[in-house]
C-alpha positions as a Markdown table, in Angstrom:
| # | Residue | x | y | z |
|---|---|---|---|---|
| 1 | Met | -18.0 | -36.2 | 15.2 |
| 2 | Lys | -19.0 | -39.6 | 16.6 |
| 3 | Phe | -18.3 | -43.0 | 15.7 |
| 4 | His | -19.6 | -46.3 | 17.2 |
| 5 | Asp | -18.1 | -48.5 | 19.2 |
| 6 | Val | -19.7 | -51.9 | 18.5 |
| 7 | His | -17.8 | -53.3 | 21.2 |
| 8 | Ser | -19.4 | -51.5 | 24.1 |
| 9 | Gly | -22.6 | -50.0 | 22.4 |
| 10 | Arg | -21.1 | -46.4 | 22.9 |
| 11 | His | -20.1 | -43.7 | 20.7 |
| 12 | Leu | -16.6 | -42.3 | 21.0 |
| 13 | Gln | -14.3 | -39.5 | 19.6 |
| 14 | Pro | -11.0 | -39.8 | 18.0 |
| 15 | Ala | -8.1 | -39.7 | 20.2 |
| 16 | Ile | -6.5 | -36.1 | 20.0 |
| 17 | Lys | -2.8 | -36.0 | 20.2 |
| 18 | Lys | -1.0 | -32.8 | 20.9 |
| 19 | Phe | 1.9 | -32.4 | 18.5 |
| 20 | Lys | 4.6 | -29.9 | 17.5 |
| 21 | Gln | 4.5 | -28.5 | 14.0 |
| 22 | Leu | 6.9 | -31.4 | 11.8 |
| 23 | Arg | 9.0 | -30.5 | 8.8 |
| 24 | Pro | 8.2 | -32.3 | 6.2 |
| 25 | Ile | 10.1 | -35.7 | 5.7 |
| 26 | Val | 11.2 | -37.4 | 2.7 |
| 27 | Leu | 10.3 | -41.2 | 2.9 |
| 28 | Ala | 12.7 | -43.8 | 1.9 |
| 29 | Val | 10.2 | -45.0 | -0.6 |
| 30 | Tyr | 9.9 | -43.9 | -4.7 |
| 31 | Cys | 6.8 | -42.4 | -5.4 |
| 32 | Thr | 6.2 | -42.3 | -9.1 |
| 33 | Ile | 2.8 | -40.5 | -10.0 |
| 34 | Leu | 0.9 | -41.5 | -13.1 |
| 35 | Ser | -1.9 | -40.3 | -15.0 |
| 36 | Val | -4.3 | -43.4 | -15.6 |
| 37 | Thr | -7.7 | -43.5 | -17.2 |
| 38 | Ser | -9.9 | -45.9 | -16.1 |
| 39 | Ser | -12.6 | -48.1 | -17.6 |
| 40 | Asn | -15.5 | -46.4 | -15.5 |
| 41 | Ala | -14.5 | -43.2 | -17.2 |
| 42 | Gln | -12.4 | -41.6 | -14.4 |
| 43 | Ala | -8.9 | -40.3 | -15.3 |
| 44 | Phe | -7.0 | -40.4 | -11.9 |
| 45 | Gln | -3.5 | -40.0 | -10.5 |
| 46 | Glu | -1.5 | -43.0 | -9.1 |
| 47 | Val | 1.7 | -43.5 | -6.7 |
| 48 | Lys | 3.8 | -46.3 | -5.7 |
| 49 | Ile | 4.2 | -46.8 | -2.1 |
| 50 | Gly | 6.6 | -49.4 | -1.0 |
| 51 | Asn | 5.3 | -52.4 | -3.2 |
| 52 | Ala | 2.1 | -51.2 | -4.5 |
| 53 | Phe | 0.3 | -48.8 | -6.4 |
| 54 | Trp | -2.5 | -46.7 | -4.9 |
| 55 | Met | -4.9 | -43.8 | -6.5 |
| 56 | Ala | -3.4 | -40.5 | -5.5 |
| 57 | Glu | -7.0 | -39.2 | -5.5 |
| 58 | Asn | -10.5 | -40.4 | -4.4 |
| 59 | Leu | -12.5 | -42.4 | -6.7 |
| 60 | Ser | -15.1 | -40.6 | -8.3 |
| 61 | Val | -17.3 | -43.1 | -10.7 |
| 62 | Asp | -20.8 | -43.2 | -11.2 |
| 63 | Arg | -20.8 | -47.0 | -12.5 |
| 64 | Phe | -19.5 | -49.8 | -11.8 |
| 65 | Arg | -16.6 | -52.0 | -13.8 |
| 66 | Thr | -19.4 | -53.8 | -15.6 |
| 67 | Gly | -21.1 | -50.3 | -16.7 |
| 68 | Asp | -24.0 | -50.6 | -14.6 |
| 69 | Thr | -25.1 | -47.3 | -13.2 |
| 70 | Ile | -24.7 | -46.4 | -9.7 |
| 71 | Arg | -27.6 | -44.5 | -8.4 |
| 72 | Gln | -27.0 | -41.1 | -6.8 |
| 73 | Ala | -28.7 | -40.1 | -3.5 |
| 74 | Lys | -29.6 | -36.3 | -3.8 |
| 75 | Asn | -30.4 | -35.6 | -0.5 |
| 76 | Ala | -30.4 | -36.9 | 3.0 |
| 77 | Ala | -33.6 | -39.1 | 3.0 |
| 78 | Glu | -32.6 | -40.6 | -0.2 |
| 79 | Trp | -29.5 | -41.6 | 1.2 |
| 80 | Asn | -30.8 | -43.0 | 4.6 |
| 81 | Arg | -33.4 | -44.9 | 2.5 |
| 82 | Ala | -30.7 | -46.6 | 0.3 |
| 83 | Gly | -28.8 | -47.7 | 3.4 |
| 84 | Gln | -31.8 | -49.2 | 4.9 |
| 85 | Glu | -32.2 | -51.1 | 1.7 |
| 86 | Lys | -28.8 | -52.2 | 1.2 |
| 87 | Glu | -28.6 | -50.4 | -2.1 |
| 88 | Pro | -25.4 | -49.2 | -3.6 |
| 89 | Val | -25.6 | -45.4 | -3.8 |
| 90 | Trp | -23.0 | -42.5 | -4.1 |
| 91 | Ser | -23.2 | -38.8 | -3.3 |
| 92 | Phe | -21.2 | -35.4 | -3.2 |
| 93 | Tyr | -20.5 | -34.2 | 0.5 |
| 94 | Gly | -23.7 | -32.3 | 1.6 |
| 95 | Tyr | -25.2 | -33.4 | -1.8 |
| 96 | Asp | -23.2 | -30.4 | -3.4 |
| 97 | Ser | -21.6 | -31.0 | -6.7 |
| 98 | Asp | -19.1 | -28.5 | -6.2 |
| 99 | Asn | -17.0 | -30.8 | -3.5 |
| 100 | Gly | -16.5 | -33.6 | -6.2 |
| 101 | Ala | -13.8 | -31.7 | -7.9 |
| 102 | Gln | -11.6 | -31.8 | -4.8 |
| 103 | Phe | -12.9 | -34.6 | -2.5 |
| 104 | Gly | -14.3 | -37.1 | -5.2 |
| 105 | Lys | -17.6 | -38.9 | -4.4 |
| 106 | Leu | -18.7 | -40.7 | -1.4 |
| 107 | Tyr | -20.1 | -44.4 | -1.5 |
| 108 | Asn | -22.0 | -46.5 | 0.9 |
| 109 | Trp | -20.4 | -50.0 | 1.6 |
| 110 | Tyr | -23.0 | -52.0 | -0.3 |
| 111 | Ala | -21.2 | -50.2 | -3.6 |
| 112 | Val | -17.8 | -51.2 | -2.2 |
| 113 | Arg | -19.0 | -54.6 | -1.9 |
| 114 | Asp | -20.7 | -55.1 | -5.0 |
| 115 | Ala | -19.9 | -57.7 | -7.3 |
| 116 | Arg | -19.9 | -55.6 | -10.4 |
| 117 | Gly | -16.8 | -54.1 | -9.0 |
| 118 | Leu | -16.2 | -50.2 | -7.8 |
| 119 | Cys | -12.8 | -50.1 | -8.9 |
| 120 | Pro | -11.4 | -50.1 | -12.5 |
| 121 | Val | -10.0 | -53.4 | -14.2 |
| 122 | Gly | -7.2 | -54.4 | -12.4 |
| 123 | Trp | -7.7 | -52.5 | -9.4 |
| 124 | Glu | -9.4 | -53.0 | -5.9 |
| 125 | Val | -10.6 | -51.6 | -2.8 |
| 126 | Pro | -7.9 | -52.4 | 0.0 |
| 127 | Thr | -8.8 | -54.5 | 2.3 |
| 128 | Asp | -8.0 | -53.9 | 6.1 |
| 129 | Ala | -4.8 | -55.7 | 6.3 |
| 130 | Glu | -3.7 | -53.8 | 3.1 |
| 131 | Trp | -4.3 | -50.4 | 4.8 |
| 132 | Lys | -2.3 | -51.5 | 7.7 |
| 133 | Asn | 0.4 | -52.7 | 5.5 |
| 134 | Leu | 0.7 | -48.9 | 3.8 |
| 135 | Thr | 0.8 | -47.4 | 7.0 |
| 136 | Arg | 3.6 | -49.7 | 8.0 |
| 137 | Thr | 5.3 | -49.1 | 4.7 |
| 138 | Ile | 5.2 | -45.3 | 5.1 |
| 139 | Gly | 6.3 | -45.3 | 8.5 |
| 140 | Val | 5.1 | -46.4 | 12.0 |
| 141 | Lys | 5.2 | -43.1 | 13.7 |
| 142 | Gly | 3.5 | -40.0 | 12.0 |
| 143 | Ala | 1.9 | -41.8 | 9.1 |
| 144 | Gly | -0.8 | -39.6 | 8.9 |
| 145 | Phe | 1.1 | -36.6 | 8.8 |
| 146 | Lys | 2.9 | -38.1 | 5.5 |
| 147 | Met | -0.5 | -38.5 | 4.2 |
| 148 | Lys | -2.2 | -35.5 | 4.7 |
| 149 | Ser | -2.3 | -32.9 | 1.8 |
| 150 | Thr | -0.2 | -29.7 | 2.4 |
| 151 | Ser | -3.2 | -27.8 | 2.2 |
| 152 | Gly | -7.0 | -27.8 | 3.1 |
| 153 | Trp | -7.0 | -28.7 | 6.7 |
| 154 | Asp | -8.4 | -26.6 | 9.4 |
| 155 | Asp | -6.4 | -25.6 | 12.5 |
| 156 | Tyr | -6.6 | -27.3 | 15.5 |
| 157 | Glu | -6.0 | -24.9 | 18.5 |
| 158 | Gly | -4.0 | -22.7 | 16.4 |
| 159 | Lys | -1.6 | -25.3 | 15.1 |
| 160 | Asn | -1.8 | -26.0 | 11.5 |
| 161 | Gly | -3.8 | -29.2 | 10.3 |
| 162 | Asn | -2.3 | -29.6 | 7.2 |
| 163 | Gly | 0.3 | -32.6 | 6.5 |
| 164 | Ser | 3.7 | -32.9 | 4.6 |
| 165 | Asn | 2.3 | -35.4 | 1.6 |
| 166 | Ala | 5.6 | -37.0 | 2.0 |
| 167 | Ser | 4.1 | -40.5 | 0.8 |
| 168 | Gly | 2.3 | -38.8 | -2.4 |
| 169 | Phe | -0.7 | -39.6 | -0.8 |
| 170 | Phe | -2.7 | -36.7 | -1.2 |
| 171 | Gly | -5.1 | -37.2 | 1.9 |
| 172 | Arg | -7.6 | -34.1 | 1.5 |
| 173 | Pro | -10.3 | -33.8 | 4.5 |
| 174 | Gly | -13.5 | -34.6 | 2.5 |
| 175 | Gly | -15.5 | -35.5 | 5.4 |
| 176 | Tyr | -18.4 | -38.1 | 5.6 |
| 177 | Cys | -22.2 | -38.8 | 5.4 |
| 178 | Asp | -23.6 | -40.6 | 8.5 |
| 179 | Ser | -26.2 | -43.5 | 7.7 |
| 180 | Asp | -29.1 | -41.0 | 8.0 |
| 181 | Gly | -27.4 | -38.9 | 5.3 |
| 182 | Thr | -26.3 | -36.1 | 7.6 |
| 183 | Cys | -22.5 | -35.1 | 6.6 |
| 184 | Phe | -20.0 | -33.9 | 9.1 |
| 185 | Asn | -16.3 | -32.9 | 9.1 |
| 186 | Lys | -15.2 | -31.5 | 5.7 |
| 187 | Gly | -12.3 | -29.7 | 6.3 |
| 188 | Leu | -11.5 | -31.9 | 9.3 |
| 189 | Gly | -11.4 | -35.3 | 8.5 |
| 190 | Ser | -10.6 | -38.0 | 5.3 |
| 191 | Tyr | -12.5 | -41.2 | 5.7 |
| 192 | Trp | -12.0 | -44.3 | 3.5 |
| 193 | Trp | -13.8 | -47.7 | 3.5 |
| 194 | Thr | -12.0 | -50.8 | 3.5 |
| 195 | Ser | -13.3 | -53.9 | 1.9 |
| 196 | Ser | -13.1 | -56.0 | 5.1 |
| 197 | Ala | -16.5 | -56.6 | 6.9 |
| 198 | Tyr | -16.3 | -56.3 | 10.8 |
| 199 | Ala | -19.6 | -57.7 | 12.1 |
| 200 | Ser | -23.1 | -57.8 | 10.6 |
| 201 | Gly | -24.1 | -54.4 | 9.3 |
| 202 | Tyr | -20.4 | -52.9 | 10.2 |
| 203 | Ala | -17.1 | -52.5 | 8.2 |
| 204 | Trp | -13.7 | -51.2 | 8.8 |
| 205 | Leu | -12.6 | -47.7 | 7.8 |
| 206 | Arg | -9.6 | -45.7 | 7.9 |
| 207 | Asn | -9.2 | -42.2 | 9.0 |
| 208 | Leu | -7.1 | -39.1 | 8.9 |
| 209 | Phe | -8.1 | -36.2 | 11.5 |
| 210 | His | -6.2 | -32.8 | 11.4 |
| 211 | Ala | -5.4 | -32.9 | 14.8 |
| 212 | Asp | -3.7 | -36.2 | 14.7 |
| 213 | Ile | -0.3 | -36.8 | 13.1 |
| 214 | Glu | -1.4 | -40.6 | 13.0 |
| 215 | Met | -4.2 | -43.1 | 10.8 |
| 216 | Ser | -7.0 | -44.1 | 12.8 |
| 217 | Arg | -9.3 | -47.3 | 12.3 |
| 218 | Tyr | -12.7 | -47.7 | 13.3 |
| 219 | Ser | -15.9 | -50.0 | 12.5 |
| 220 | Tyr | -18.9 | -48.0 | 11.3 |
| 221 | Pro | -22.3 | -49.0 | 9.6 |
| 222 | Met | -22.4 | -50.3 | 6.0 |
| 223 | Gly | -24.9 | -47.5 | 5.5 |
| 224 | Ala | -22.3 | -44.5 | 6.2 |
| 225 | Gly | -20.7 | -42.5 | 3.2 |
| 226 | Phe | -17.0 | -42.5 | 3.1 |
| 227 | Ser | -14.2 | -41.8 | 0.3 |
| 228 | Val | -12.7 | -44.9 | -1.5 |
| 229 | Arg | -9.1 | -45.2 | -2.8 |
| 230 | Cys | -8.4 | -48.1 | -5.3 |
| 231 | Met | -5.0 | -50.1 | -5.1 |
| 232 | Lys | -3.1 | -52.5 | -7.5 |
| 233 | Lys | -0.6 | -55.0 | -6.2 |
| 234 | Val | 3.0 | -55.1 | -7.9 |
| 235 | Phe | 3.9 | -58.6 | -7.6 |
| 236 | Glu | 7.5 | -58.8 | -7.2 |
| 237 | Lys | 9.8 | -60.8 | -4.7 |
| 238 | Asn | 10.0 | -59.0 | -1.7 |
| 239 | Pro | 11.7 | -60.3 | 1.5 |
| 240 | Arg | 9.5 | -58.2 | 3.9 |
| 241 | Leu | 6.2 | -59.9 | 2.6 |
| 242 | Asn | 4.8 | -63.1 | 3.8 |
| 243 | His | 2.8 | -65.7 | 1.8 |
| 244 | Arg | -0.5 | -63.7 | 2.2 |
| 245 | Gly | 1.3 | -60.2 | 1.0 |
| 246 | Glu | 1.2 | -58.9 | 4.4 |
| 247 | Phe | 4.5 | -57.0 | 5.5 |
| 248 | Phe | 6.1 | -58.3 | 8.6 |
């Protein structure tokens, strides 16, 4: 798995942290999972984590909120071409629909930020700051372990790669597709776009990795394909939120 470091022009590997197998941890937040049907014709579950509701599974719509169709890239060449033309597209990991039921769809960032809206009405693709708030709510230490699902993750050096899912987030290792259309890391990693751009041609993403108990943050080319989680905010008084809705 290679990530491009836009600061130095180098490729980097995610930090691998050795860890002991942890017991499931019950968080001091209340998680209520509900079934919701979106206007984009996807039935999904949501979970309340702290002060916000998040999808408890990856987005899997094939049209925008307006009803306009999002084109499916059916092979690597089509995916690569869409990125070069900055066209919104989606696909399944490895262009295999069998991966859709468990992992949802992968989208390039041009679909994420399209003005027609990728998420259902009342929902949005979280910003980089909102992902930061999520991990702080779950816990500064071991947030990734609490976000990973309890099954489906590959082992690492003989150690179980699964998490506790104590947060109710159900992070599954659906992998990603690079800008050239090549797909990597199914079973090893989860990758989600944020709605925040980093620099010209790059946007921020969040990542869970089978060998790590934390959540990582990277910038990556907008033509790549990552999963999407939508969130909606619960606007209520909370002394831990500042005027921008950020935890402090």
